[in-house]
N, CA, C and O atoms as a Tripos MOL2 file, in Angstrom:
@<TRIPOS>MOLECULE
protein
  296   295    74     0     0
PROTEIN
NO_CHARGES

@<TRIPOS>ATOM
      1 N         -32.9800   -8.5530   70.5090 N.3       1 MET1
      2 CA        -32.0100   -9.4530   71.0790 C.3       1 MET1
      3 C         -31.5820  -10.5190   70.0690 C.2       1 MET1
      4 O         -30.3900  -10.7820   69.9130 O.2       1 MET1
      5 N         -32.5600  -11.1370   69.3750 N.am      2 VAL2
      6 CA        -32.2490  -12.1790   68.3970 C.3       2 VAL2
      7 C         -31.4330  -11.5950   67.2500 C.2       2 VAL2
      8 O         -30.4830  -12.2220   66.7810 O.2       2 VAL2
      9 N         -31.7980  -10.4000   66.7970 N.am      3 MET3
     10 CA        -31.0790   -9.7630   65.6950 C.3       3 MET3
     11 C         -29.6340   -9.4870   66.0860 C.2       3 MET3
     12 O         -28.7300   -9.6620   65.2690 O.2       3 MET3
     13 N         -29.4050   -9.0560   67.3250 N.am      4 HIS4
     14 CA        -28.0500   -8.7770   67.7860 C.3       4 HIS4
     15 C         -27.2140  -10.0530   67.8030 C.2       4 HIS4
     16 O         -26.0860  -10.0560   67.3100 O.2       4 HIS4
     17 N         -27.7530  -11.1370   68.3630 N.am      5 SER5
     18 CA        -27.0010  -12.3870   68.4350 C.3       5 SER5
     19 C         -26.7910  -12.9710   67.0420 C.2       5 SER5
     20 O         -25.7610  -13.5950   66.7880 O.2       5 SER5
     21 N         -27.7370  -12.7820   66.1480 N.am      6 THR6
     22 CA        -27.5760  -13.2410   64.7660 C.3       6 THR6
     23 C         -26.4360  -12.4850   64.0960 C.2       6 THR6
     24 O         -25.6100  -13.0810   63.4050 O.2       6 THR6
     25 N         -26.3950  -11.1990   64.2970 N.am      7 GLN7
     26 CA        -25.3320  -10.3910   63.7050 C.3       7 GLN7
     27 C         -23.9620  -10.7810   64.2780 C.2       7 GLN7
     28 O         -22.9820  -10.8490   63.5370 O.2       7 GLN7
     29 N         -23.8910  -11.0330   65.5640 N.am      8 VAL8
     30 CA        -22.6380  -11.4590   66.1810 C.3       8 VAL8
     31 C         -22.1910  -12.7930   65.5850 C.2       8 VAL8
     32 O         -21.0080  -12.9780   65.2970 O.2       8 VAL8
     33 N         -23.1280  -13.7190   65.3990 N.am      9 LEU9
     34 CA        -22.8030  -15.0140   64.8180 C.3       9 LEU9
     35 C         -22.3030  -14.8500   63.3790 C.2       9 LEU9
     36 O         -21.3250  -15.4900   62.9900 O.2       9 LEU9
     37 N         -22.9480  -14.0200   62.6080 N.am     10 ILE10
     38 CA        -22.5220  -13.7630   61.2260 C.3      10 ILE10
     39 C         -21.0980  -13.2150   61.1970 C.2      10 ILE10
     40 O         -20.2830  -13.6370   60.3770 O.2      10 ILE10
     41 N         -20.8060  -12.2930   62.0760 N.am     11 GLU11
     42 CA        -19.4580  -11.7130   62.1300 C.3      11 GLU11
     43 C         -18.4170  -12.7670   62.5050 C.2      11 GLU11
     44 O         -17.3150  -12.7800   61.9560 O.2      11 GLU11
     45 N         -18.7640  -13.6380   63.4300 N.am     12 LYS12
     46 CA        -17.8400  -14.7000   63.8200 C.3      12 LYS12
     47 C         -17.5800  -15.6480   62.6520 C.2      12 LYS12
     48 O         -16.4400  -16.0400   62.4010 O.2      12 LYS12
     49 N         -18.6340  -16.0080   61.9490 N.am     13 ILE13
     50 CA        -18.4870  -16.9080   60.8070 C.3      13 ILE13
     51 C         -17.6330  -16.2480   59.7200 C.2      13 ILE13
     52 O         -16.7680  -16.8950   59.1300 O.2      13 ILE13
     53 N         -17.8730  -14.9810   59.4630 N.am     14 GLN14
     54 CA        -17.1120  -14.2720   58.4360 C.3      14 GLN14
     55 C         -15.6280  -14.1730   58.7810 C.2      14 GLN14
     56 O         -14.7960  -14.0470   57.8830 O.2      14 GLN14
     57 N         -15.2900  -14.2270   60.0450 N.am     15 SER15
     58 CA        -13.8870  -14.1230   60.4420 C.3      15 SER15
     59 C         -13.1320  -15.4490   60.3150 C.2      15 SER15
     60 O         -11.9120  -15.4810   60.4720 O.2      15 SER15
     61 N         -13.8450  -16.5340   60.0350 N.am     16 LEU16
     62 CA        -13.2150  -17.8560   59.9170 C.3      16 LEU16
     63 C         -12.5400  -18.0320   58.5570 C.2      16 LEU16
     64 O         -12.9110  -17.3800   57.5810 O.2      16 LEU16
     65 N         -11.5440  -18.9210   58.5020 N.am     17 PRO17
     66 CA        -10.9610  -19.2900   57.2050 C.3      17 PRO17
     67 C         -12.0160  -20.0100   56.3560 C.2      17 PRO17
     68 O         -12.9690  -20.5760   56.8910 O.2      17 PRO17
     69 N         -11.8430  -19.9830   55.0560 N.am     18 THR18
     70 CA        -12.8310  -20.5190   54.1210 C.3      18 THR18
     71 C         -13.2120  -21.9650   54.4260 C.2      18 THR18
     72 O         -14.3920  -22.3140   54.3970 O.2      18 THR18
     73 N         -12.2200  -22.8110   54.7190 N.am     19 GLU19
     74 CA        -12.5410  -24.2270   54.9630 C.3      19 GLU19
     75 C         -13.3650  -24.4100   56.2380 C.2      19 GLU19
     76 O         -14.1480  -25.3550   56.3360 O.2      19 GLU19
     77 N         -13.2010  -23.5360   57.1930 N.am     20 ARG20
     78 CA        -13.9970  -23.6120   58.4280 C.3      20 ARG20
     79 C         -15.4280  -23.1510   58.1740 C.2      20 ARG20
     80 O         -16.3640  -23.6600   58.7890 O.2      20 ARG20
     81 N         -15.5980  -22.1950   57.2770 N.am     21 ILE21
     82 CA        -16.9500  -21.7290   56.9320 C.3      21 ILE21
     83 C         -17.7410  -22.8890   56.3300 C.2      21 ILE21
     84 O         -18.9280  -23.0480   56.6140 O.2      21 ILE21
     85 N         -17.0860  -23.6960   55.5010 N.am     22 ALA22
     86 CA        -17.7520  -24.8650   54.9200 C.3      22 ALA22
     87 C         -18.1840  -25.8400   56.0160 C.2      22 ALA22
     88 O         -19.2530  -26.4420   55.9200 O.2      22 ALA22
     89 N         -17.3650  -25.9990   57.0520 N.am     23 GLU23
     90 CA        -17.7310  -26.8770   58.1690 C.3      23 GLU23
     91 C         -18.9520  -26.3370   58.9080 C.2      23 GLU23
     92 O         -19.8390  -27.0990   59.2920 O.2      23 GLU23
     93 N         -18.9940  -25.0400   59.1040 N.am     24 VAL24
     94 CA        -20.1430  -24.4160   59.7680 C.3      24 VAL24
     95 C         -21.4020  -24.6510   58.9350 C.2      24 VAL24
     96 O         -22.4600  -24.9760   59.4730 O.2      24 VAL24
     97 N         -21.2780  -24.4860   57.6230 N.am     25 GLU25
     98 CA        -22.4290  -24.7020   56.7450 C.3      25 GLU25
     99 C         -22.9080  -26.1530   56.8350 C.2      25 GLU25
    100 O         -24.1110  -26.4040   56.9010 O.2      25 GLU25
    101 N         -21.9780  -27.1010   56.8370 N.am     26 ASP26
    102 CA        -22.3540  -28.5080   56.9710 C.3      26 ASP26
    103 C         -23.0740  -28.7630   58.2950 C.2      26 ASP26
    104 O         -24.0530  -29.5070   58.3430 O.2      26 ASP26
    105 N         -22.5850  -28.1460   59.3580 N.am     27 PHE27
    106 CA        -23.2000  -28.3390   60.6690 C.3      27 PHE27
    107 C         -24.6160  -27.7580   60.7070 C.2      27 PHE27
    108 O         -25.5260  -28.3660   61.2700 O.2      27 PHE27
    109 N         -24.7960  -26.5840   60.1090 N.am     28 VAL28
    110 CA        -26.1290  -25.9750   60.0580 C.3      28 VAL28
    111 C         -27.0830  -26.8780   59.2680 C.2      28 VAL28
    112 O         -28.2320  -27.0680   59.6680 O.2      28 VAL28
    113 N         -26.6090  -27.4300   58.1520 N.am     29 ASP29
    114 CA        -27.4430  -28.3470   57.3670 C.3      29 ASP29
    115 C         -27.8090  -29.5800   58.1930 C.2      29 ASP29
    116 O         -28.9410  -30.0580   58.1280 O.2      29 ASP29
    117 N         -26.8490  -30.0940   58.9710 N.am     30 PHE30
    118 CA        -27.1170  -31.2340   59.8450 C.3      30 PHE30
    119 C         -28.2030  -30.8970   60.8690 C.2      30 PHE30
    120 O         -29.1240  -31.6840   61.0860 O.2      30 PHE30
    121 N         -28.0880  -29.7310   61.4920 N.am     31 LEU31
    122 CA        -29.0830  -29.3280   62.4960 C.3      31 LEU31
    123 C         -30.4680  -29.1920   61.8760 C.2      31 LEU31
    124 O         -31.4600  -29.6020   62.4800 O.2      31 LEU31
    125 N         -30.5440  -28.6240   60.6820 N.am     32 LYS32
    126 CA        -31.8350  -28.4770   60.0050 C.3      32 LYS32
    127 C         -32.4330  -29.8360   59.6730 C.2      32 LYS32
    128 O         -33.6300  -30.0540   59.8590 O.2      32 LYS32
    129 N         -31.5950  -30.7540   59.1780 N.am     33 GLN33
    130 CA        -32.0760  -32.0850   58.8410 C.3      33 GLN33
    131 C         -32.5530  -32.8300   60.0880 C.2      33 GLN33
    132 O         -33.5900  -33.4940   60.0590 O.2      33 GLN33
    133 N         -31.8050  -32.7210   61.1660 N.am     34 ARG34
    134 CA        -32.1920  -33.3810   62.4130 C.3      34 ARG34
    135 C         -33.5320  -32.8410   62.9190 C.2      34 ARG34
    136 O         -34.3750  -33.6070   63.3860 O.2      34 ARG34
    137 N         -33.7240  -31.5330   62.8260 N.am     35 ALA35
    138 CA        -34.9950  -30.9410   63.2590 C.3      35 ALA35
    139 C         -36.1440  -31.4350   62.3810 C.2      35 ALA35
    140 O         -37.2340  -31.7250   62.8730 O.2      35 ALA35
    141 N         -35.8860  -31.5280   61.0670 N.am     36 ARG36
    142 CA        -36.9080  -32.0130   60.1490 C.3      36 ARG36
    143 C         -37.2690  -33.4600   60.4710 C.2      36 ARG36
    144 O         -38.4440  -33.8250   60.4620 O.2      36 ARG36
    145 N         -36.2620  -34.2800   60.7560 N.am     37 LEU37
    146 CA        -36.5190  -35.6810   61.0780 C.3      37 LEU37
    147 C         -37.2840  -35.8230   62.3850 C.2      37 LEU37
    148 O         -38.1610  -36.6780   62.5110 O.2      37 LEU37
    149 N         -36.9520  -34.9870   63.3490 N.am     38 ARG38
    150 CA        -37.6620  -35.0600   64.6370 C.3      38 ARG38
    151 C         -39.1160  -34.6330   64.4890 C.2      38 ARG38
    152 O         -39.9990  -35.2120   65.1230 O.2      38 ARG38
    153 N         -39.3740  -33.6330   63.6630 N.am     39 ARG39
    154 CA        -40.7660  -33.2320   63.4230 C.3      39 ARG39
    155 C         -41.5320  -34.3520   62.7480 C.2      39 ARG39
    156 O         -42.6890  -34.6070   63.0860 O.2      39 ARG39
    157 N         -40.8960  -35.0260   61.7930 N.am     40 GLY40
    158 CA        -41.5340  -36.1340   61.0850 C.3      40 GLY40
    159 C         -41.7350  -37.3400   61.9680 C.2      40 GLY40
    160 O         -42.6720  -38.1080   61.7520 O.2      40 GLY40
    161 N         -40.8820  -37.5290   62.9600 N.am     41 ALA41
    162 CA        -40.9690  -38.6970   63.8390 C.3      41 ALA41
    163 C         -42.1940  -38.6420   64.7250 C.2      41 ALA41
    164 O         -42.6270  -39.6780   65.2290 O.2      41 ALA41
    165 N         -42.7640  -37.4760   64.9300 N.am     42 THR42
    166 CA        -43.9550  -37.3780   65.7700 C.3      42 THR42
    167 C         -45.1800  -37.9410   65.0630 C.2      42 THR42
    168 O         -46.1580  -38.3070   65.7140 O.2      42 THR42
    169 N         -45.1340  -38.0130   63.7300 N.am     43 HIS43
    170 CA        -46.2800  -38.5040   62.9700 C.3      43 HIS43
    171 C         -46.2390  -40.0080   62.7510 C.2      43 HIS43
    172 O         -47.2850  -40.6370   62.5940 O.2      43 HIS43
    173 N         -45.0590  -40.5880   62.7380 N.am     44 SER44
    174 CA        -44.9410  -42.0260   62.5530 C.3      44 SER44
    175 C         -43.7470  -42.5320   63.3410 C.2      44 SER44
    176 O         -42.8300  -41.7860   63.6850 O.2      44 SER44
    177 N         -43.7920  -43.8230   63.6130 N.am     45 LYS45
    178 CA        -42.6790  -44.3980   64.3520 C.3      45 LYS45
    179 C         -41.4510  -44.4170   63.4480 C.2      45 LYS45
    180 O         -41.5010  -44.9360   62.3330 O.2      45 LYS45
    181 N         -40.3690  -43.8610   63.9250 N.am     46 SER46
    182 CA        -39.1570  -43.7360   63.1350 C.3      46 SER46
    183 C         -38.1900  -44.8630   63.4670 C.2      46 SER46
    184 O         -37.9940  -45.2070   64.6330 O.2      46 SER46
    185 N         -37.5880  -45.4320   62.4290 N.am     47 LEU47
    186 CA        -36.5190  -46.3900   62.6390 C.3      47 LEU47
    187 C         -35.2340  -45.5930   62.7970 C.2      47 LEU47
    188 O         -34.8840  -44.7880   61.9340 O.2      47 LEU47
    189 N         -34.5420  -45.8160   63.8900 N.am     48 ASP48
    190 CA        -33.3530  -45.0310   64.1730 C.3      48 ASP48
    191 C         -32.1100  -45.8210   63.7750 C.2      48 ASP48
    192 O         -31.4690  -46.4590   64.6100 O.2      48 ASP48
    193 N         -31.7810  -45.7680   62.4850 N.am     49 PHE49
    194 CA        -30.5640  -46.4080   62.0180 C.3      49 PHE49
    195 C         -29.8510  -45.4380   61.0780 C.2      49 PHE49
    196 O         -30.4920  -44.6030   60.4400 O.2      49 PHE49
    197 N         -28.5380  -45.5470   60.9940 N.am     50 PRO50
    198 CA        -27.7890  -44.6030   60.1650 C.3      50 PRO50
    199 C         -28.0410  -44.8370   58.6790 C.2      50 PRO50
    200 O         -28.1910  -45.9750   58.2350 O.2      50 PRO50
    201 N         -28.0860  -43.7630   57.9280 N.am     51 VAL51
    202 CA        -28.2410  -43.8300   56.4820 C.3      51 VAL51
    203 C         -27.0850  -43.0570   55.8700 C.2      51 VAL51
    204 O         -26.8920  -41.8750   56.1540 O.2      51 VAL51
    205 N         -26.3230  -43.7340   55.0300 N.am     52 ASP52
    206 CA        -25.2010  -43.0880   54.3570 C.3      52 ASP52
    207 C         -25.5920  -42.7940   52.9190 C.2      52 ASP52
    208 O         -26.0920  -43.6710   52.2150 O.2      52 ASP52
    209 N         -25.3670  -41.5710   52.4850 N.am     53 ASP53
    210 CA        -25.5960  -41.1990   51.1000 C.3      53 ASP53
    211 C         -24.2420  -41.2120   50.4070 C.2      53 ASP53
    212 O         -23.4050  -40.3430   50.6490 O.2      53 ASP53
    213 N         -24.0340  -42.1840   49.5600 N.am     54 LEU54
    214 CA        -22.7590  -42.3170   48.8750 C.3      54 LEU54
    215 C         -22.8070  -41.7270   47.4740 C.2      54 LEU54
    216 O         -21.8990  -41.9450   46.6710 O.2      54 LEU54
    217 N         -23.8560  -40.9870   47.1850 N.am     55 GLY55
    218 CA        -23.9580  -40.3420   45.8870 C.3      55 GLY55
    219 C         -24.6160  -41.2490   44.8610 C.2      55 GLY55
    220 O         -25.1000  -42.3310   45.1940 O.2      55 GLY55
    221 N         -24.6310  -40.8070   43.6240 N.am     56 PRO56
    222 CA        -25.2850  -41.5980   42.5770 C.3      56 PRO56
    223 C         -24.4960  -42.8620   42.2490 C.2      56 PRO56
    224 O         -23.2830  -42.9200   42.4520 O.2      56 PRO56
    225 N         -25.1930  -43.8650   41.7430 N.am     57 TRP57
    226 CA        -24.5430  -45.0920   41.3190 C.3      57 TRP57
    227 C         -23.7290  -44.8160   40.0680 C.2      57 TRP57
    228 O         -24.0680  -43.9240   39.2900 O.2      57 TRP57
    229 N         -22.6640  -45.5670   39.8690 N.am     58 PRO58
    230 CA        -21.8600  -45.3800   38.6570 C.3      58 PRO58
    231 C         -22.7040  -45.6160   37.4070 C.2      58 PRO58
    232 O         -23.5610  -46.4990   37.3780 O.2      58 PRO58
    233 N         -22.4510  -44.8270   36.3950 N.am     59 GLU59
    234 CA        -23.1950  -44.9580   35.1500 C.3      59 GLU59
    235 C         -22.8770  -46.3150   34.5230 C.2      59 GLU59
    236 O         -21.7200  -46.7350   34.4980 O.2      59 GLU59
    237 N         -23.8930  -46.9910   34.0250 N.am     60 GLY60
    238 CA        -23.7000  -48.2790   33.3710 C.3      60 GLY60
    239 C         -23.5780  -49.4510   34.3400 C.2      60 GLY60
    240 O         -23.2460  -50.5590   33.9190 O.2      60 GLY60
    241 N         -23.8370  -49.2310   35.6210 N.am     61 LEU61
    242 CA        -23.7370  -50.3060   36.6060 C.3      61 LEU61
    243 C         -24.7790  -51.3640   36.2980 C.2      61 LEU61
    244 O         -25.9560  -51.0530   36.1180 O.2      61 LEU61
    245 N         -24.3470  -52.6040   36.2390 N.am     62 ASN62
    246 CA        -25.2340  -53.7020   35.9300 C.3      62 ASN62
    247 C         -25.2290  -54.6620   37.1090 C.2      62 ASN62
    248 O         -24.1760  -55.1750   37.4870 O.2      62 ASN62
    249 N         -26.3870  -54.9070   37.6890 N.am     63 LEU63
    250 CA        -26.4790  -55.7610   38.8680 C.3      63 LEU63
    251 C         -27.1130  -57.1110   38.5570 C.2      63 LEU63
    252 O         -27.5420  -57.8190   39.4680 O.2      63 LEU63
    253 N         -27.1730  -57.4670   37.2940 N.am     64 ARG64
    254 CA        -27.7020  -58.7860   36.9400 C.3      64 ARG64
    255 C         -26.7670  -59.8550   37.4800 C.2      64 ARG64
    256 O         -25.5490  -59.7550   37.3300 O.2      64 ARG64
    257 N         -27.3290  -60.8700   38.1030 N.am     65 ARG65
    258 CA        -26.5310  -61.9370   38.7150 C.3      65 ARG65
    259 C         -25.6000  -62.5940   37.6970 C.2      65 ARG65
    260 O         -24.4330  -62.8560   37.9870 O.2      65 ARG65
    261 N         -26.1240  -62.8530   36.5160 N.am     66 GLU66
    262 CA        -25.3350  -63.5110   35.4820 C.3      66 GLU66
    263 C         -24.1270  -62.6640   35.0780 C.2      66 GLU66
    264 O         -23.0470  -63.1940   34.8180 O.2      66 GLU66
    265 N         -24.3180  -61.3590   35.0290 N.am     67 ASP67
    266 CA        -23.2270  -60.4750   34.6330 C.3      67 ASP67
    267 C         -22.1850  -60.3180   35.7390 C.2      67 ASP67
    268 O         -21.0070  -60.1000   35.4580 O.2      67 ASP67
    269 N         -22.6180  -60.4270   36.9880 N.am     68 MET68
    270 CA        -21.6730  -60.2740   38.0900 C.3      68 MET68
    271 C         -20.8750  -61.5510   38.3300 C.2      68 MET68
    272 O         -19.6810  -61.4890   38.6260 O.2      68 MET68
    273 N         -21.5400  -62.7400   38.2020 N.am     69 TYR69
    274 CA        -20.9020  -64.0000   38.5730 C.3      69 TYR69
    275 C         -20.6190  -64.9270   37.3890 C.2      69 TYR69
    276 O         -19.9130  -65.9240   37.5370 O.2      69 TYR69
    277 N         -21.1550  -64.6080   36.2430 N.am     70 GLY70
    278 CA        -20.9800  -65.5070   35.0840 C.3      70 GLY70
    279 C         -21.8930  -66.7150   35.2050 C.2      70 GLY70
    280 O         -22.8100  -66.7390   36.0270 O.2      70 GLY70
    281 N         -21.6330  -67.7000   34.3900 N.am     71 ASP71
    282 CA        -22.4790  -68.9090   34.3520 C.3      71 ASP71
    283 C         -22.2870  -69.7800   35.5880 C.2      71 ASP71
    284 O         -23.1660  -70.5720   35.9290 O.2      71 ASP71
    285 N         -21.1440  -69.6410   36.2640 N.am     72 ASN72
    286 CA        -20.8600  -70.5040   37.4090 C.3      72 ASN72
    287 C         -21.2470  -69.8660   38.7290 C.2      72 ASN72
    288 O         -20.7150  -70.2410   39.7740 O.2      72 ASN72
    289 N         -22.1450  -68.9300   38.7040 N.am     73 GLY73
    290 CA        -22.4920  -68.1970   39.9160 C.3      73 GLY73
    291 C         -23.3910  -68.9210   40.8770 C.2      73 GLY73
    292 O         -23.7020  -68.3980   41.9470 O.2      73 GLY73
    293 N         -23.8150  -70.1120   40.5210 N.am     74 ARG74
    294 CA        -24.7510  -70.8280   41.3980 C.3      74 ARG74
    295 C         -24.0910  -71.6340   42.3990 C.2      74 ARG74
    296 O         -24.7560  -72.2890   43.2010 O.2      74 ARG74
@<TRIPOS>BOND
     1     1     2 1
     2     2     3 1
     3     3     4 2
     4     3     5 am
     5     5     6 1
     6     6     7 1
     7     7     8 2
     8     7     9 am
     9     9    10 1
    10    10    11 1
    11    11    12 2
    12    11    13 am
    13    13    14 1
    14    14    15 1
    15    15    16 2
    16    15    17 am
    17    17    18 1
    18    18    19 1
    19    19    20 2
    20    19    21 am
    21    21    22 1
    22    22    23 1
    23    23    24 2
    24    23    25 am
    25    25    26 1
    26    26    27 1
    27    27    28 2
    28    27    29 am
    29    29    30 1
    30    30    31 1
    31    31    32 2
    32    31    33 am
    33    33    34 1
    34    34    35 1
    35    35    36 2
    36    35    37 am
    37    37    38 1
    38    38    39 1
    39    39    40 2
    40    39    41 am
    41    41    42 1
    42    42    43 1
    43    43    44 2
    44    43    45 am
    45    45    46 1
    46    46    47 1
    47    47    48 2
    48    47    49 am
    49    49    50 1
    50    50    51 1
    51    51    52 2
    52    51    53 am
    53    53    54 1
    54    54    55 1
    55    55    56 2
    56    55    57 am
    57    57    58 1
    58    58    59 1
    59    59    60 2
    60    59    61 am
    61    61    62 1
    62    62    63 1
    63    63    64 2
    64    63    65 am
    65    65    66 1
    66    66    67 1
    67    67    68 2
    68    67    69 am
    69    69    70 1
    70    70    71 1
    71    71    72 2
    72    71    73 am
    73    73    74 1
    74    74    75 1
    75    75    76 2
    76    75    77 am
    77    77    78 1
    78    78    79 1
    79    79    80 2
    80    79    81 am
    81    81    82 1
    82    82    83 1
    83    83    84 2
    84    83    85 am
    85    85    86 1
    86    86    87 1
    87    87    88 2
    88    87    89 am
    89    89    90 1
    90    90    91 1
    91    91    92 2
    92    91    93 am
    93    93    94 1
    94    94    95 1
    95    95    96 2
    96    95    97 am
    97    97    98 1
    98    98    99 1
    99    99   100 2
   100    99   101 am
   101   101   102 1
   102   102   103 1
   103   103   104 2
   104   103   105 am
   105   105   106 1
   106   106   107 1
   107   107   108 2
   108   107   109 am
   109   109   110 1
   110   110   111 1
   111   111   112 2
   112   111   113 am
   113   113   114 1
   114   114   115 1
   115   115   116 2
   116   115   117 am
   117   117   118 1
   118   118   119 1
   119   119   120 2
   120   119   121 am
   121   121   122 1
   122   122   123 1
   123   123   124 2
   124   123   125 am
   125   125   126 1
   126   126   127 1
   127   127   128 2
   128   127   129 am
   129   129   130 1
   130   130   131 1
   131   131   132 2
   132   131   133 am
   133   133   134 1
   134   134   135 1
   135   135   136 2
   136   135   137 am
   137   137   138 1
   138   138   139 1
   139   139   140 2
   140   139   141 am
   141   141   142 1
   142   142   143 1
   143   143   144 2
   144   143   145 am
   145   145   146 1
   146   146   147 1
   147   147   148 2
   148   147   149 am
   149   149   150 1
   150   150   151 1
   151   151   152 2
   152   151   153 am
   153   153   154 1
   154   154   155 1
   155   155   156 2
   156   155   157 am
   157   157   158 1
   158   158   159 1
   159   159   160 2
   160   159   161 am
   161   161   162 1
   162   162   163 1
   163   163   164 2
   164   163   165 am
   165   165   166 1
   166   166   167 1
   167   167   168 2
   168   167   169 am
   169   169   170 1
   170   170   171 1
   171   171   172 2
   172   171   173 am
   173   173   174 1
   174   174   175 1
   175   175   176 2
   176   175   177 am
   177   177   178 1
   178   178   179 1
   179   179   180 2
   180   179   181 am
   181   181   182 1
   182   182   183 1
   183   183   184 2
   184   183   185 am
   185   185   186 1
   186   186   187 1
   187   187   188 2
   188   187   189 am
   189   189   190 1
   190   190   191 1
   191   191   192 2
   192   191   193 am
   193   193   194 1
   194   194   195 1
   195   195   196 2
   196   195   197 am
   197   197   198 1
   198   198   199 1
   199   199   200 2
   200   199   201 am
   201   201   202 1
   202   202   203 1
   203   203   204 2
   204   203   205 am
   205   205   206 1
   206   206   207 1
   207   207   208 2
   208   207   209 am
   209   209   210 1
   210   210   211 1
   211   211   212 2
   212   211   213 am
   213   213   214 1
   214   214   215 1
   215   215   216 2
   216   215   217 am
   217   217   218 1
   218   218   219 1
   219   219   220 2
   220   219   221 am
   221   221   222 1
   222   222   223 1
   223   223   224 2
   224   223   225 am
   225   225   226 1
   226   226   227 1
   227   227   228 2
   228   227   229 am
   229   229   230 1
   230   230   231 1
   231   231   232 2
   232   231   233 am
   233   233   234 1
   234   234   235 1
   235   235   236 2
   236   235   237 am
   237   237   238 1
   238   238   239 1
   239   239   240 2
   240   239   241 am
   241   241   242 1
   242   242   243 1
   243   243   244 2
   244   243   245 am
   245   245   246 1
   246   246   247 1
   247   247   248 2
   248   247   249 am
   249   249   250 1
   250   250   251 1
   251   251   252 2
   252   251   253 am
   253   253   254 1
   254   254   255 1
   255   255   256 2
   256   255   257 am
   257   257   258 1
   258   258   259 1
   259   259   260 2
   260   259   261 am
   261   261   262 1
   262   262   263 1
   263   263   264 2
   264   263   265 am
   265   265   266 1
   266   266   267 1
   267   267   268 2
   268   267   269 am
   269   269   270 1
   270   270   271 1
   271   271   272 2
   272   271   273 am
   273   273   274 1
   274   274   275 1
   275   275   276 2
   276   275   277 am
   277   277   278 1
   278   278   279 1
   279   279   280 2
   280   279   281 am
   281   281   282 1
   282   282   283 1
   283   283   284 2
   284   283   285 am
   285   285   286 1
   286   286   287 1
   287   287   288 2
   288   287   289 am
   289   289   290 1
   290   290   291 1
   291   291   292 2
   292   291   293 am
   293   293   294 1
   294   294   295 1
   295   295   296 2
@<TRIPOS>SUBSTRUCTURE
     1 MET1         2 RESIDUE 1 A MET
     2 VAL2         6 RESIDUE 1 A VAL
     3 MET3        10 RESIDUE 1 A MET
     4 HIS4        14 RESIDUE 1 A HIS
     5 SER5        18 RESIDUE 1 A SER
     6 THR6        22 RESIDUE 1 A THR
     7 GLN7        26 RESIDUE 1 A GLN
     8 VAL8        30 RESIDUE 1 A VAL
     9 LEU9        34 RESIDUE 1 A LEU
    10 ILE10       38 RESIDUE 1 A ILE
    11 GLU11       42 RESIDUE 1 A GLU
    12 LYS12       46 RESIDUE 1 A LYS
    13 ILE13       50 RESIDUE 1 A ILE
    14 GLN14       54 RESIDUE 1 A GLN
    15 SER15       58 RESIDUE 1 A SER
    16 LEU16       62 RESIDUE 1 A LEU
    17 PRO17       66 RESIDUE 1 A PRO
    18 THR18       70 RESIDUE 1 A THR
    19 GLU19       74 RESIDUE 1 A GLU
    20 ARG20       78 RESIDUE 1 A ARG
    21 ILE21       82 RESIDUE 1 A ILE
    22 ALA22       86 RESIDUE 1 A ALA
    23 GLU23       90 RESIDUE 1 A GLU
    24 VAL24       94 RESIDUE 1 A VAL
    25 GLU25       98 RESIDUE 1 A GLU
    26 ASP26      102 RESIDUE 1 A ASP
    27 PHE27      106 RESIDUE 1 A PHE
    28 VAL28      110 RESIDUE 1 A VAL
    29 ASP29      114 RESIDUE 1 A ASP
    30 PHE30      118 RESIDUE 1 A PHE
    31 LEU31      122 RESIDUE 1 A LEU
    32 LYS32      126 RESIDUE 1 A LYS
    33 GLN33      130 RESIDUE 1 A GLN
    34 ARG34      134 RESIDUE 1 A ARG
    35 ALA35      138 RESIDUE 1 A ALA
    36 ARG36      142 RESIDUE 1 A ARG
    37 LEU37      146 RESIDUE 1 A LEU
    38 ARG38      150 RESIDUE 1 A ARG
    39 ARG39      154 RESIDUE 1 A ARG
    40 GLY40      158 RESIDUE 1 A GLY
    41 ALA41      162 RESIDUE 1 A ALA
    42 THR42      166 RESIDUE 1 A THR
    43 HIS43      170 RESIDUE 1 A HIS
    44 SER44      174 RESIDUE 1 A SER
    45 LYS45      178 RESIDUE 1 A LYS
    46 SER46      182 RESIDUE 1 A SER
    47 LEU47      186 RESIDUE 1 A LEU
    48 ASP48      190 RESIDUE 1 A ASP
    49 PHE49      194 RESIDUE 1 A PHE
    50 PRO50      198 RESIDUE 1 A PRO
    51 VAL51      202 RESIDUE 1 A VAL
    52 ASP52      206 RESIDUE 1 A ASP
    53 ASP53      210 RESIDUE 1 A ASP
    54 LEU54      214 RESIDUE 1 A LEU
    55 GLY55      218 RESIDUE 1 A GLY
    56 PRO56      222 RESIDUE 1 A PRO
    57 TRP57      226 RESIDUE 1 A TRP
    58 PRO58      230 RESIDUE 1 A PRO
    59 GLU59      234 RESIDUE 1 A GLU
    60 GLY60      238 RESIDUE 1 A GLY
    61 LEU61      242 RESIDUE 1 A LEU
    62 ASN62      246 RESIDUE 1 A ASN
    63 LEU63      250 RESIDUE 1 A LEU
    64 ARG64      254 RESIDUE 1 A ARG
    65 ARG65      258 RESIDUE 1 A ARG
    66 GLU66      262 RESIDUE 1 A GLU
    67 ASP67      266 RESIDUE 1 A ASP
    68 MET68      270 RESIDUE 1 A MET
    69 TYR69      274 RESIDUE 1 A TYR
    70 GLY70      278 RESIDUE 1 A GLY
    71 ASP71      282 RESIDUE 1 A ASP
    72 ASN72      286 RESIDUE 1 A ASN
    73 GLY73      290 RESIDUE 1 A GLY
    74 ARG74      294 RESIDUE 1 A ARG
């Protein structure tokens, strides 16, 4: 039964336009991540707040106060 429904799902996905297949892949990744987080939440108390991944920081980014505000930053 599981193999049949898996095959039907694969066929449905294959019939989608390319950009829709990417959406399906993103959704599957979301479901896997959510399941992983829920399994981890049983071991420790989880803080439920959104986390955005904006990618890597720009190369050469300098967060020194003096460099951001100059001498008059106080």
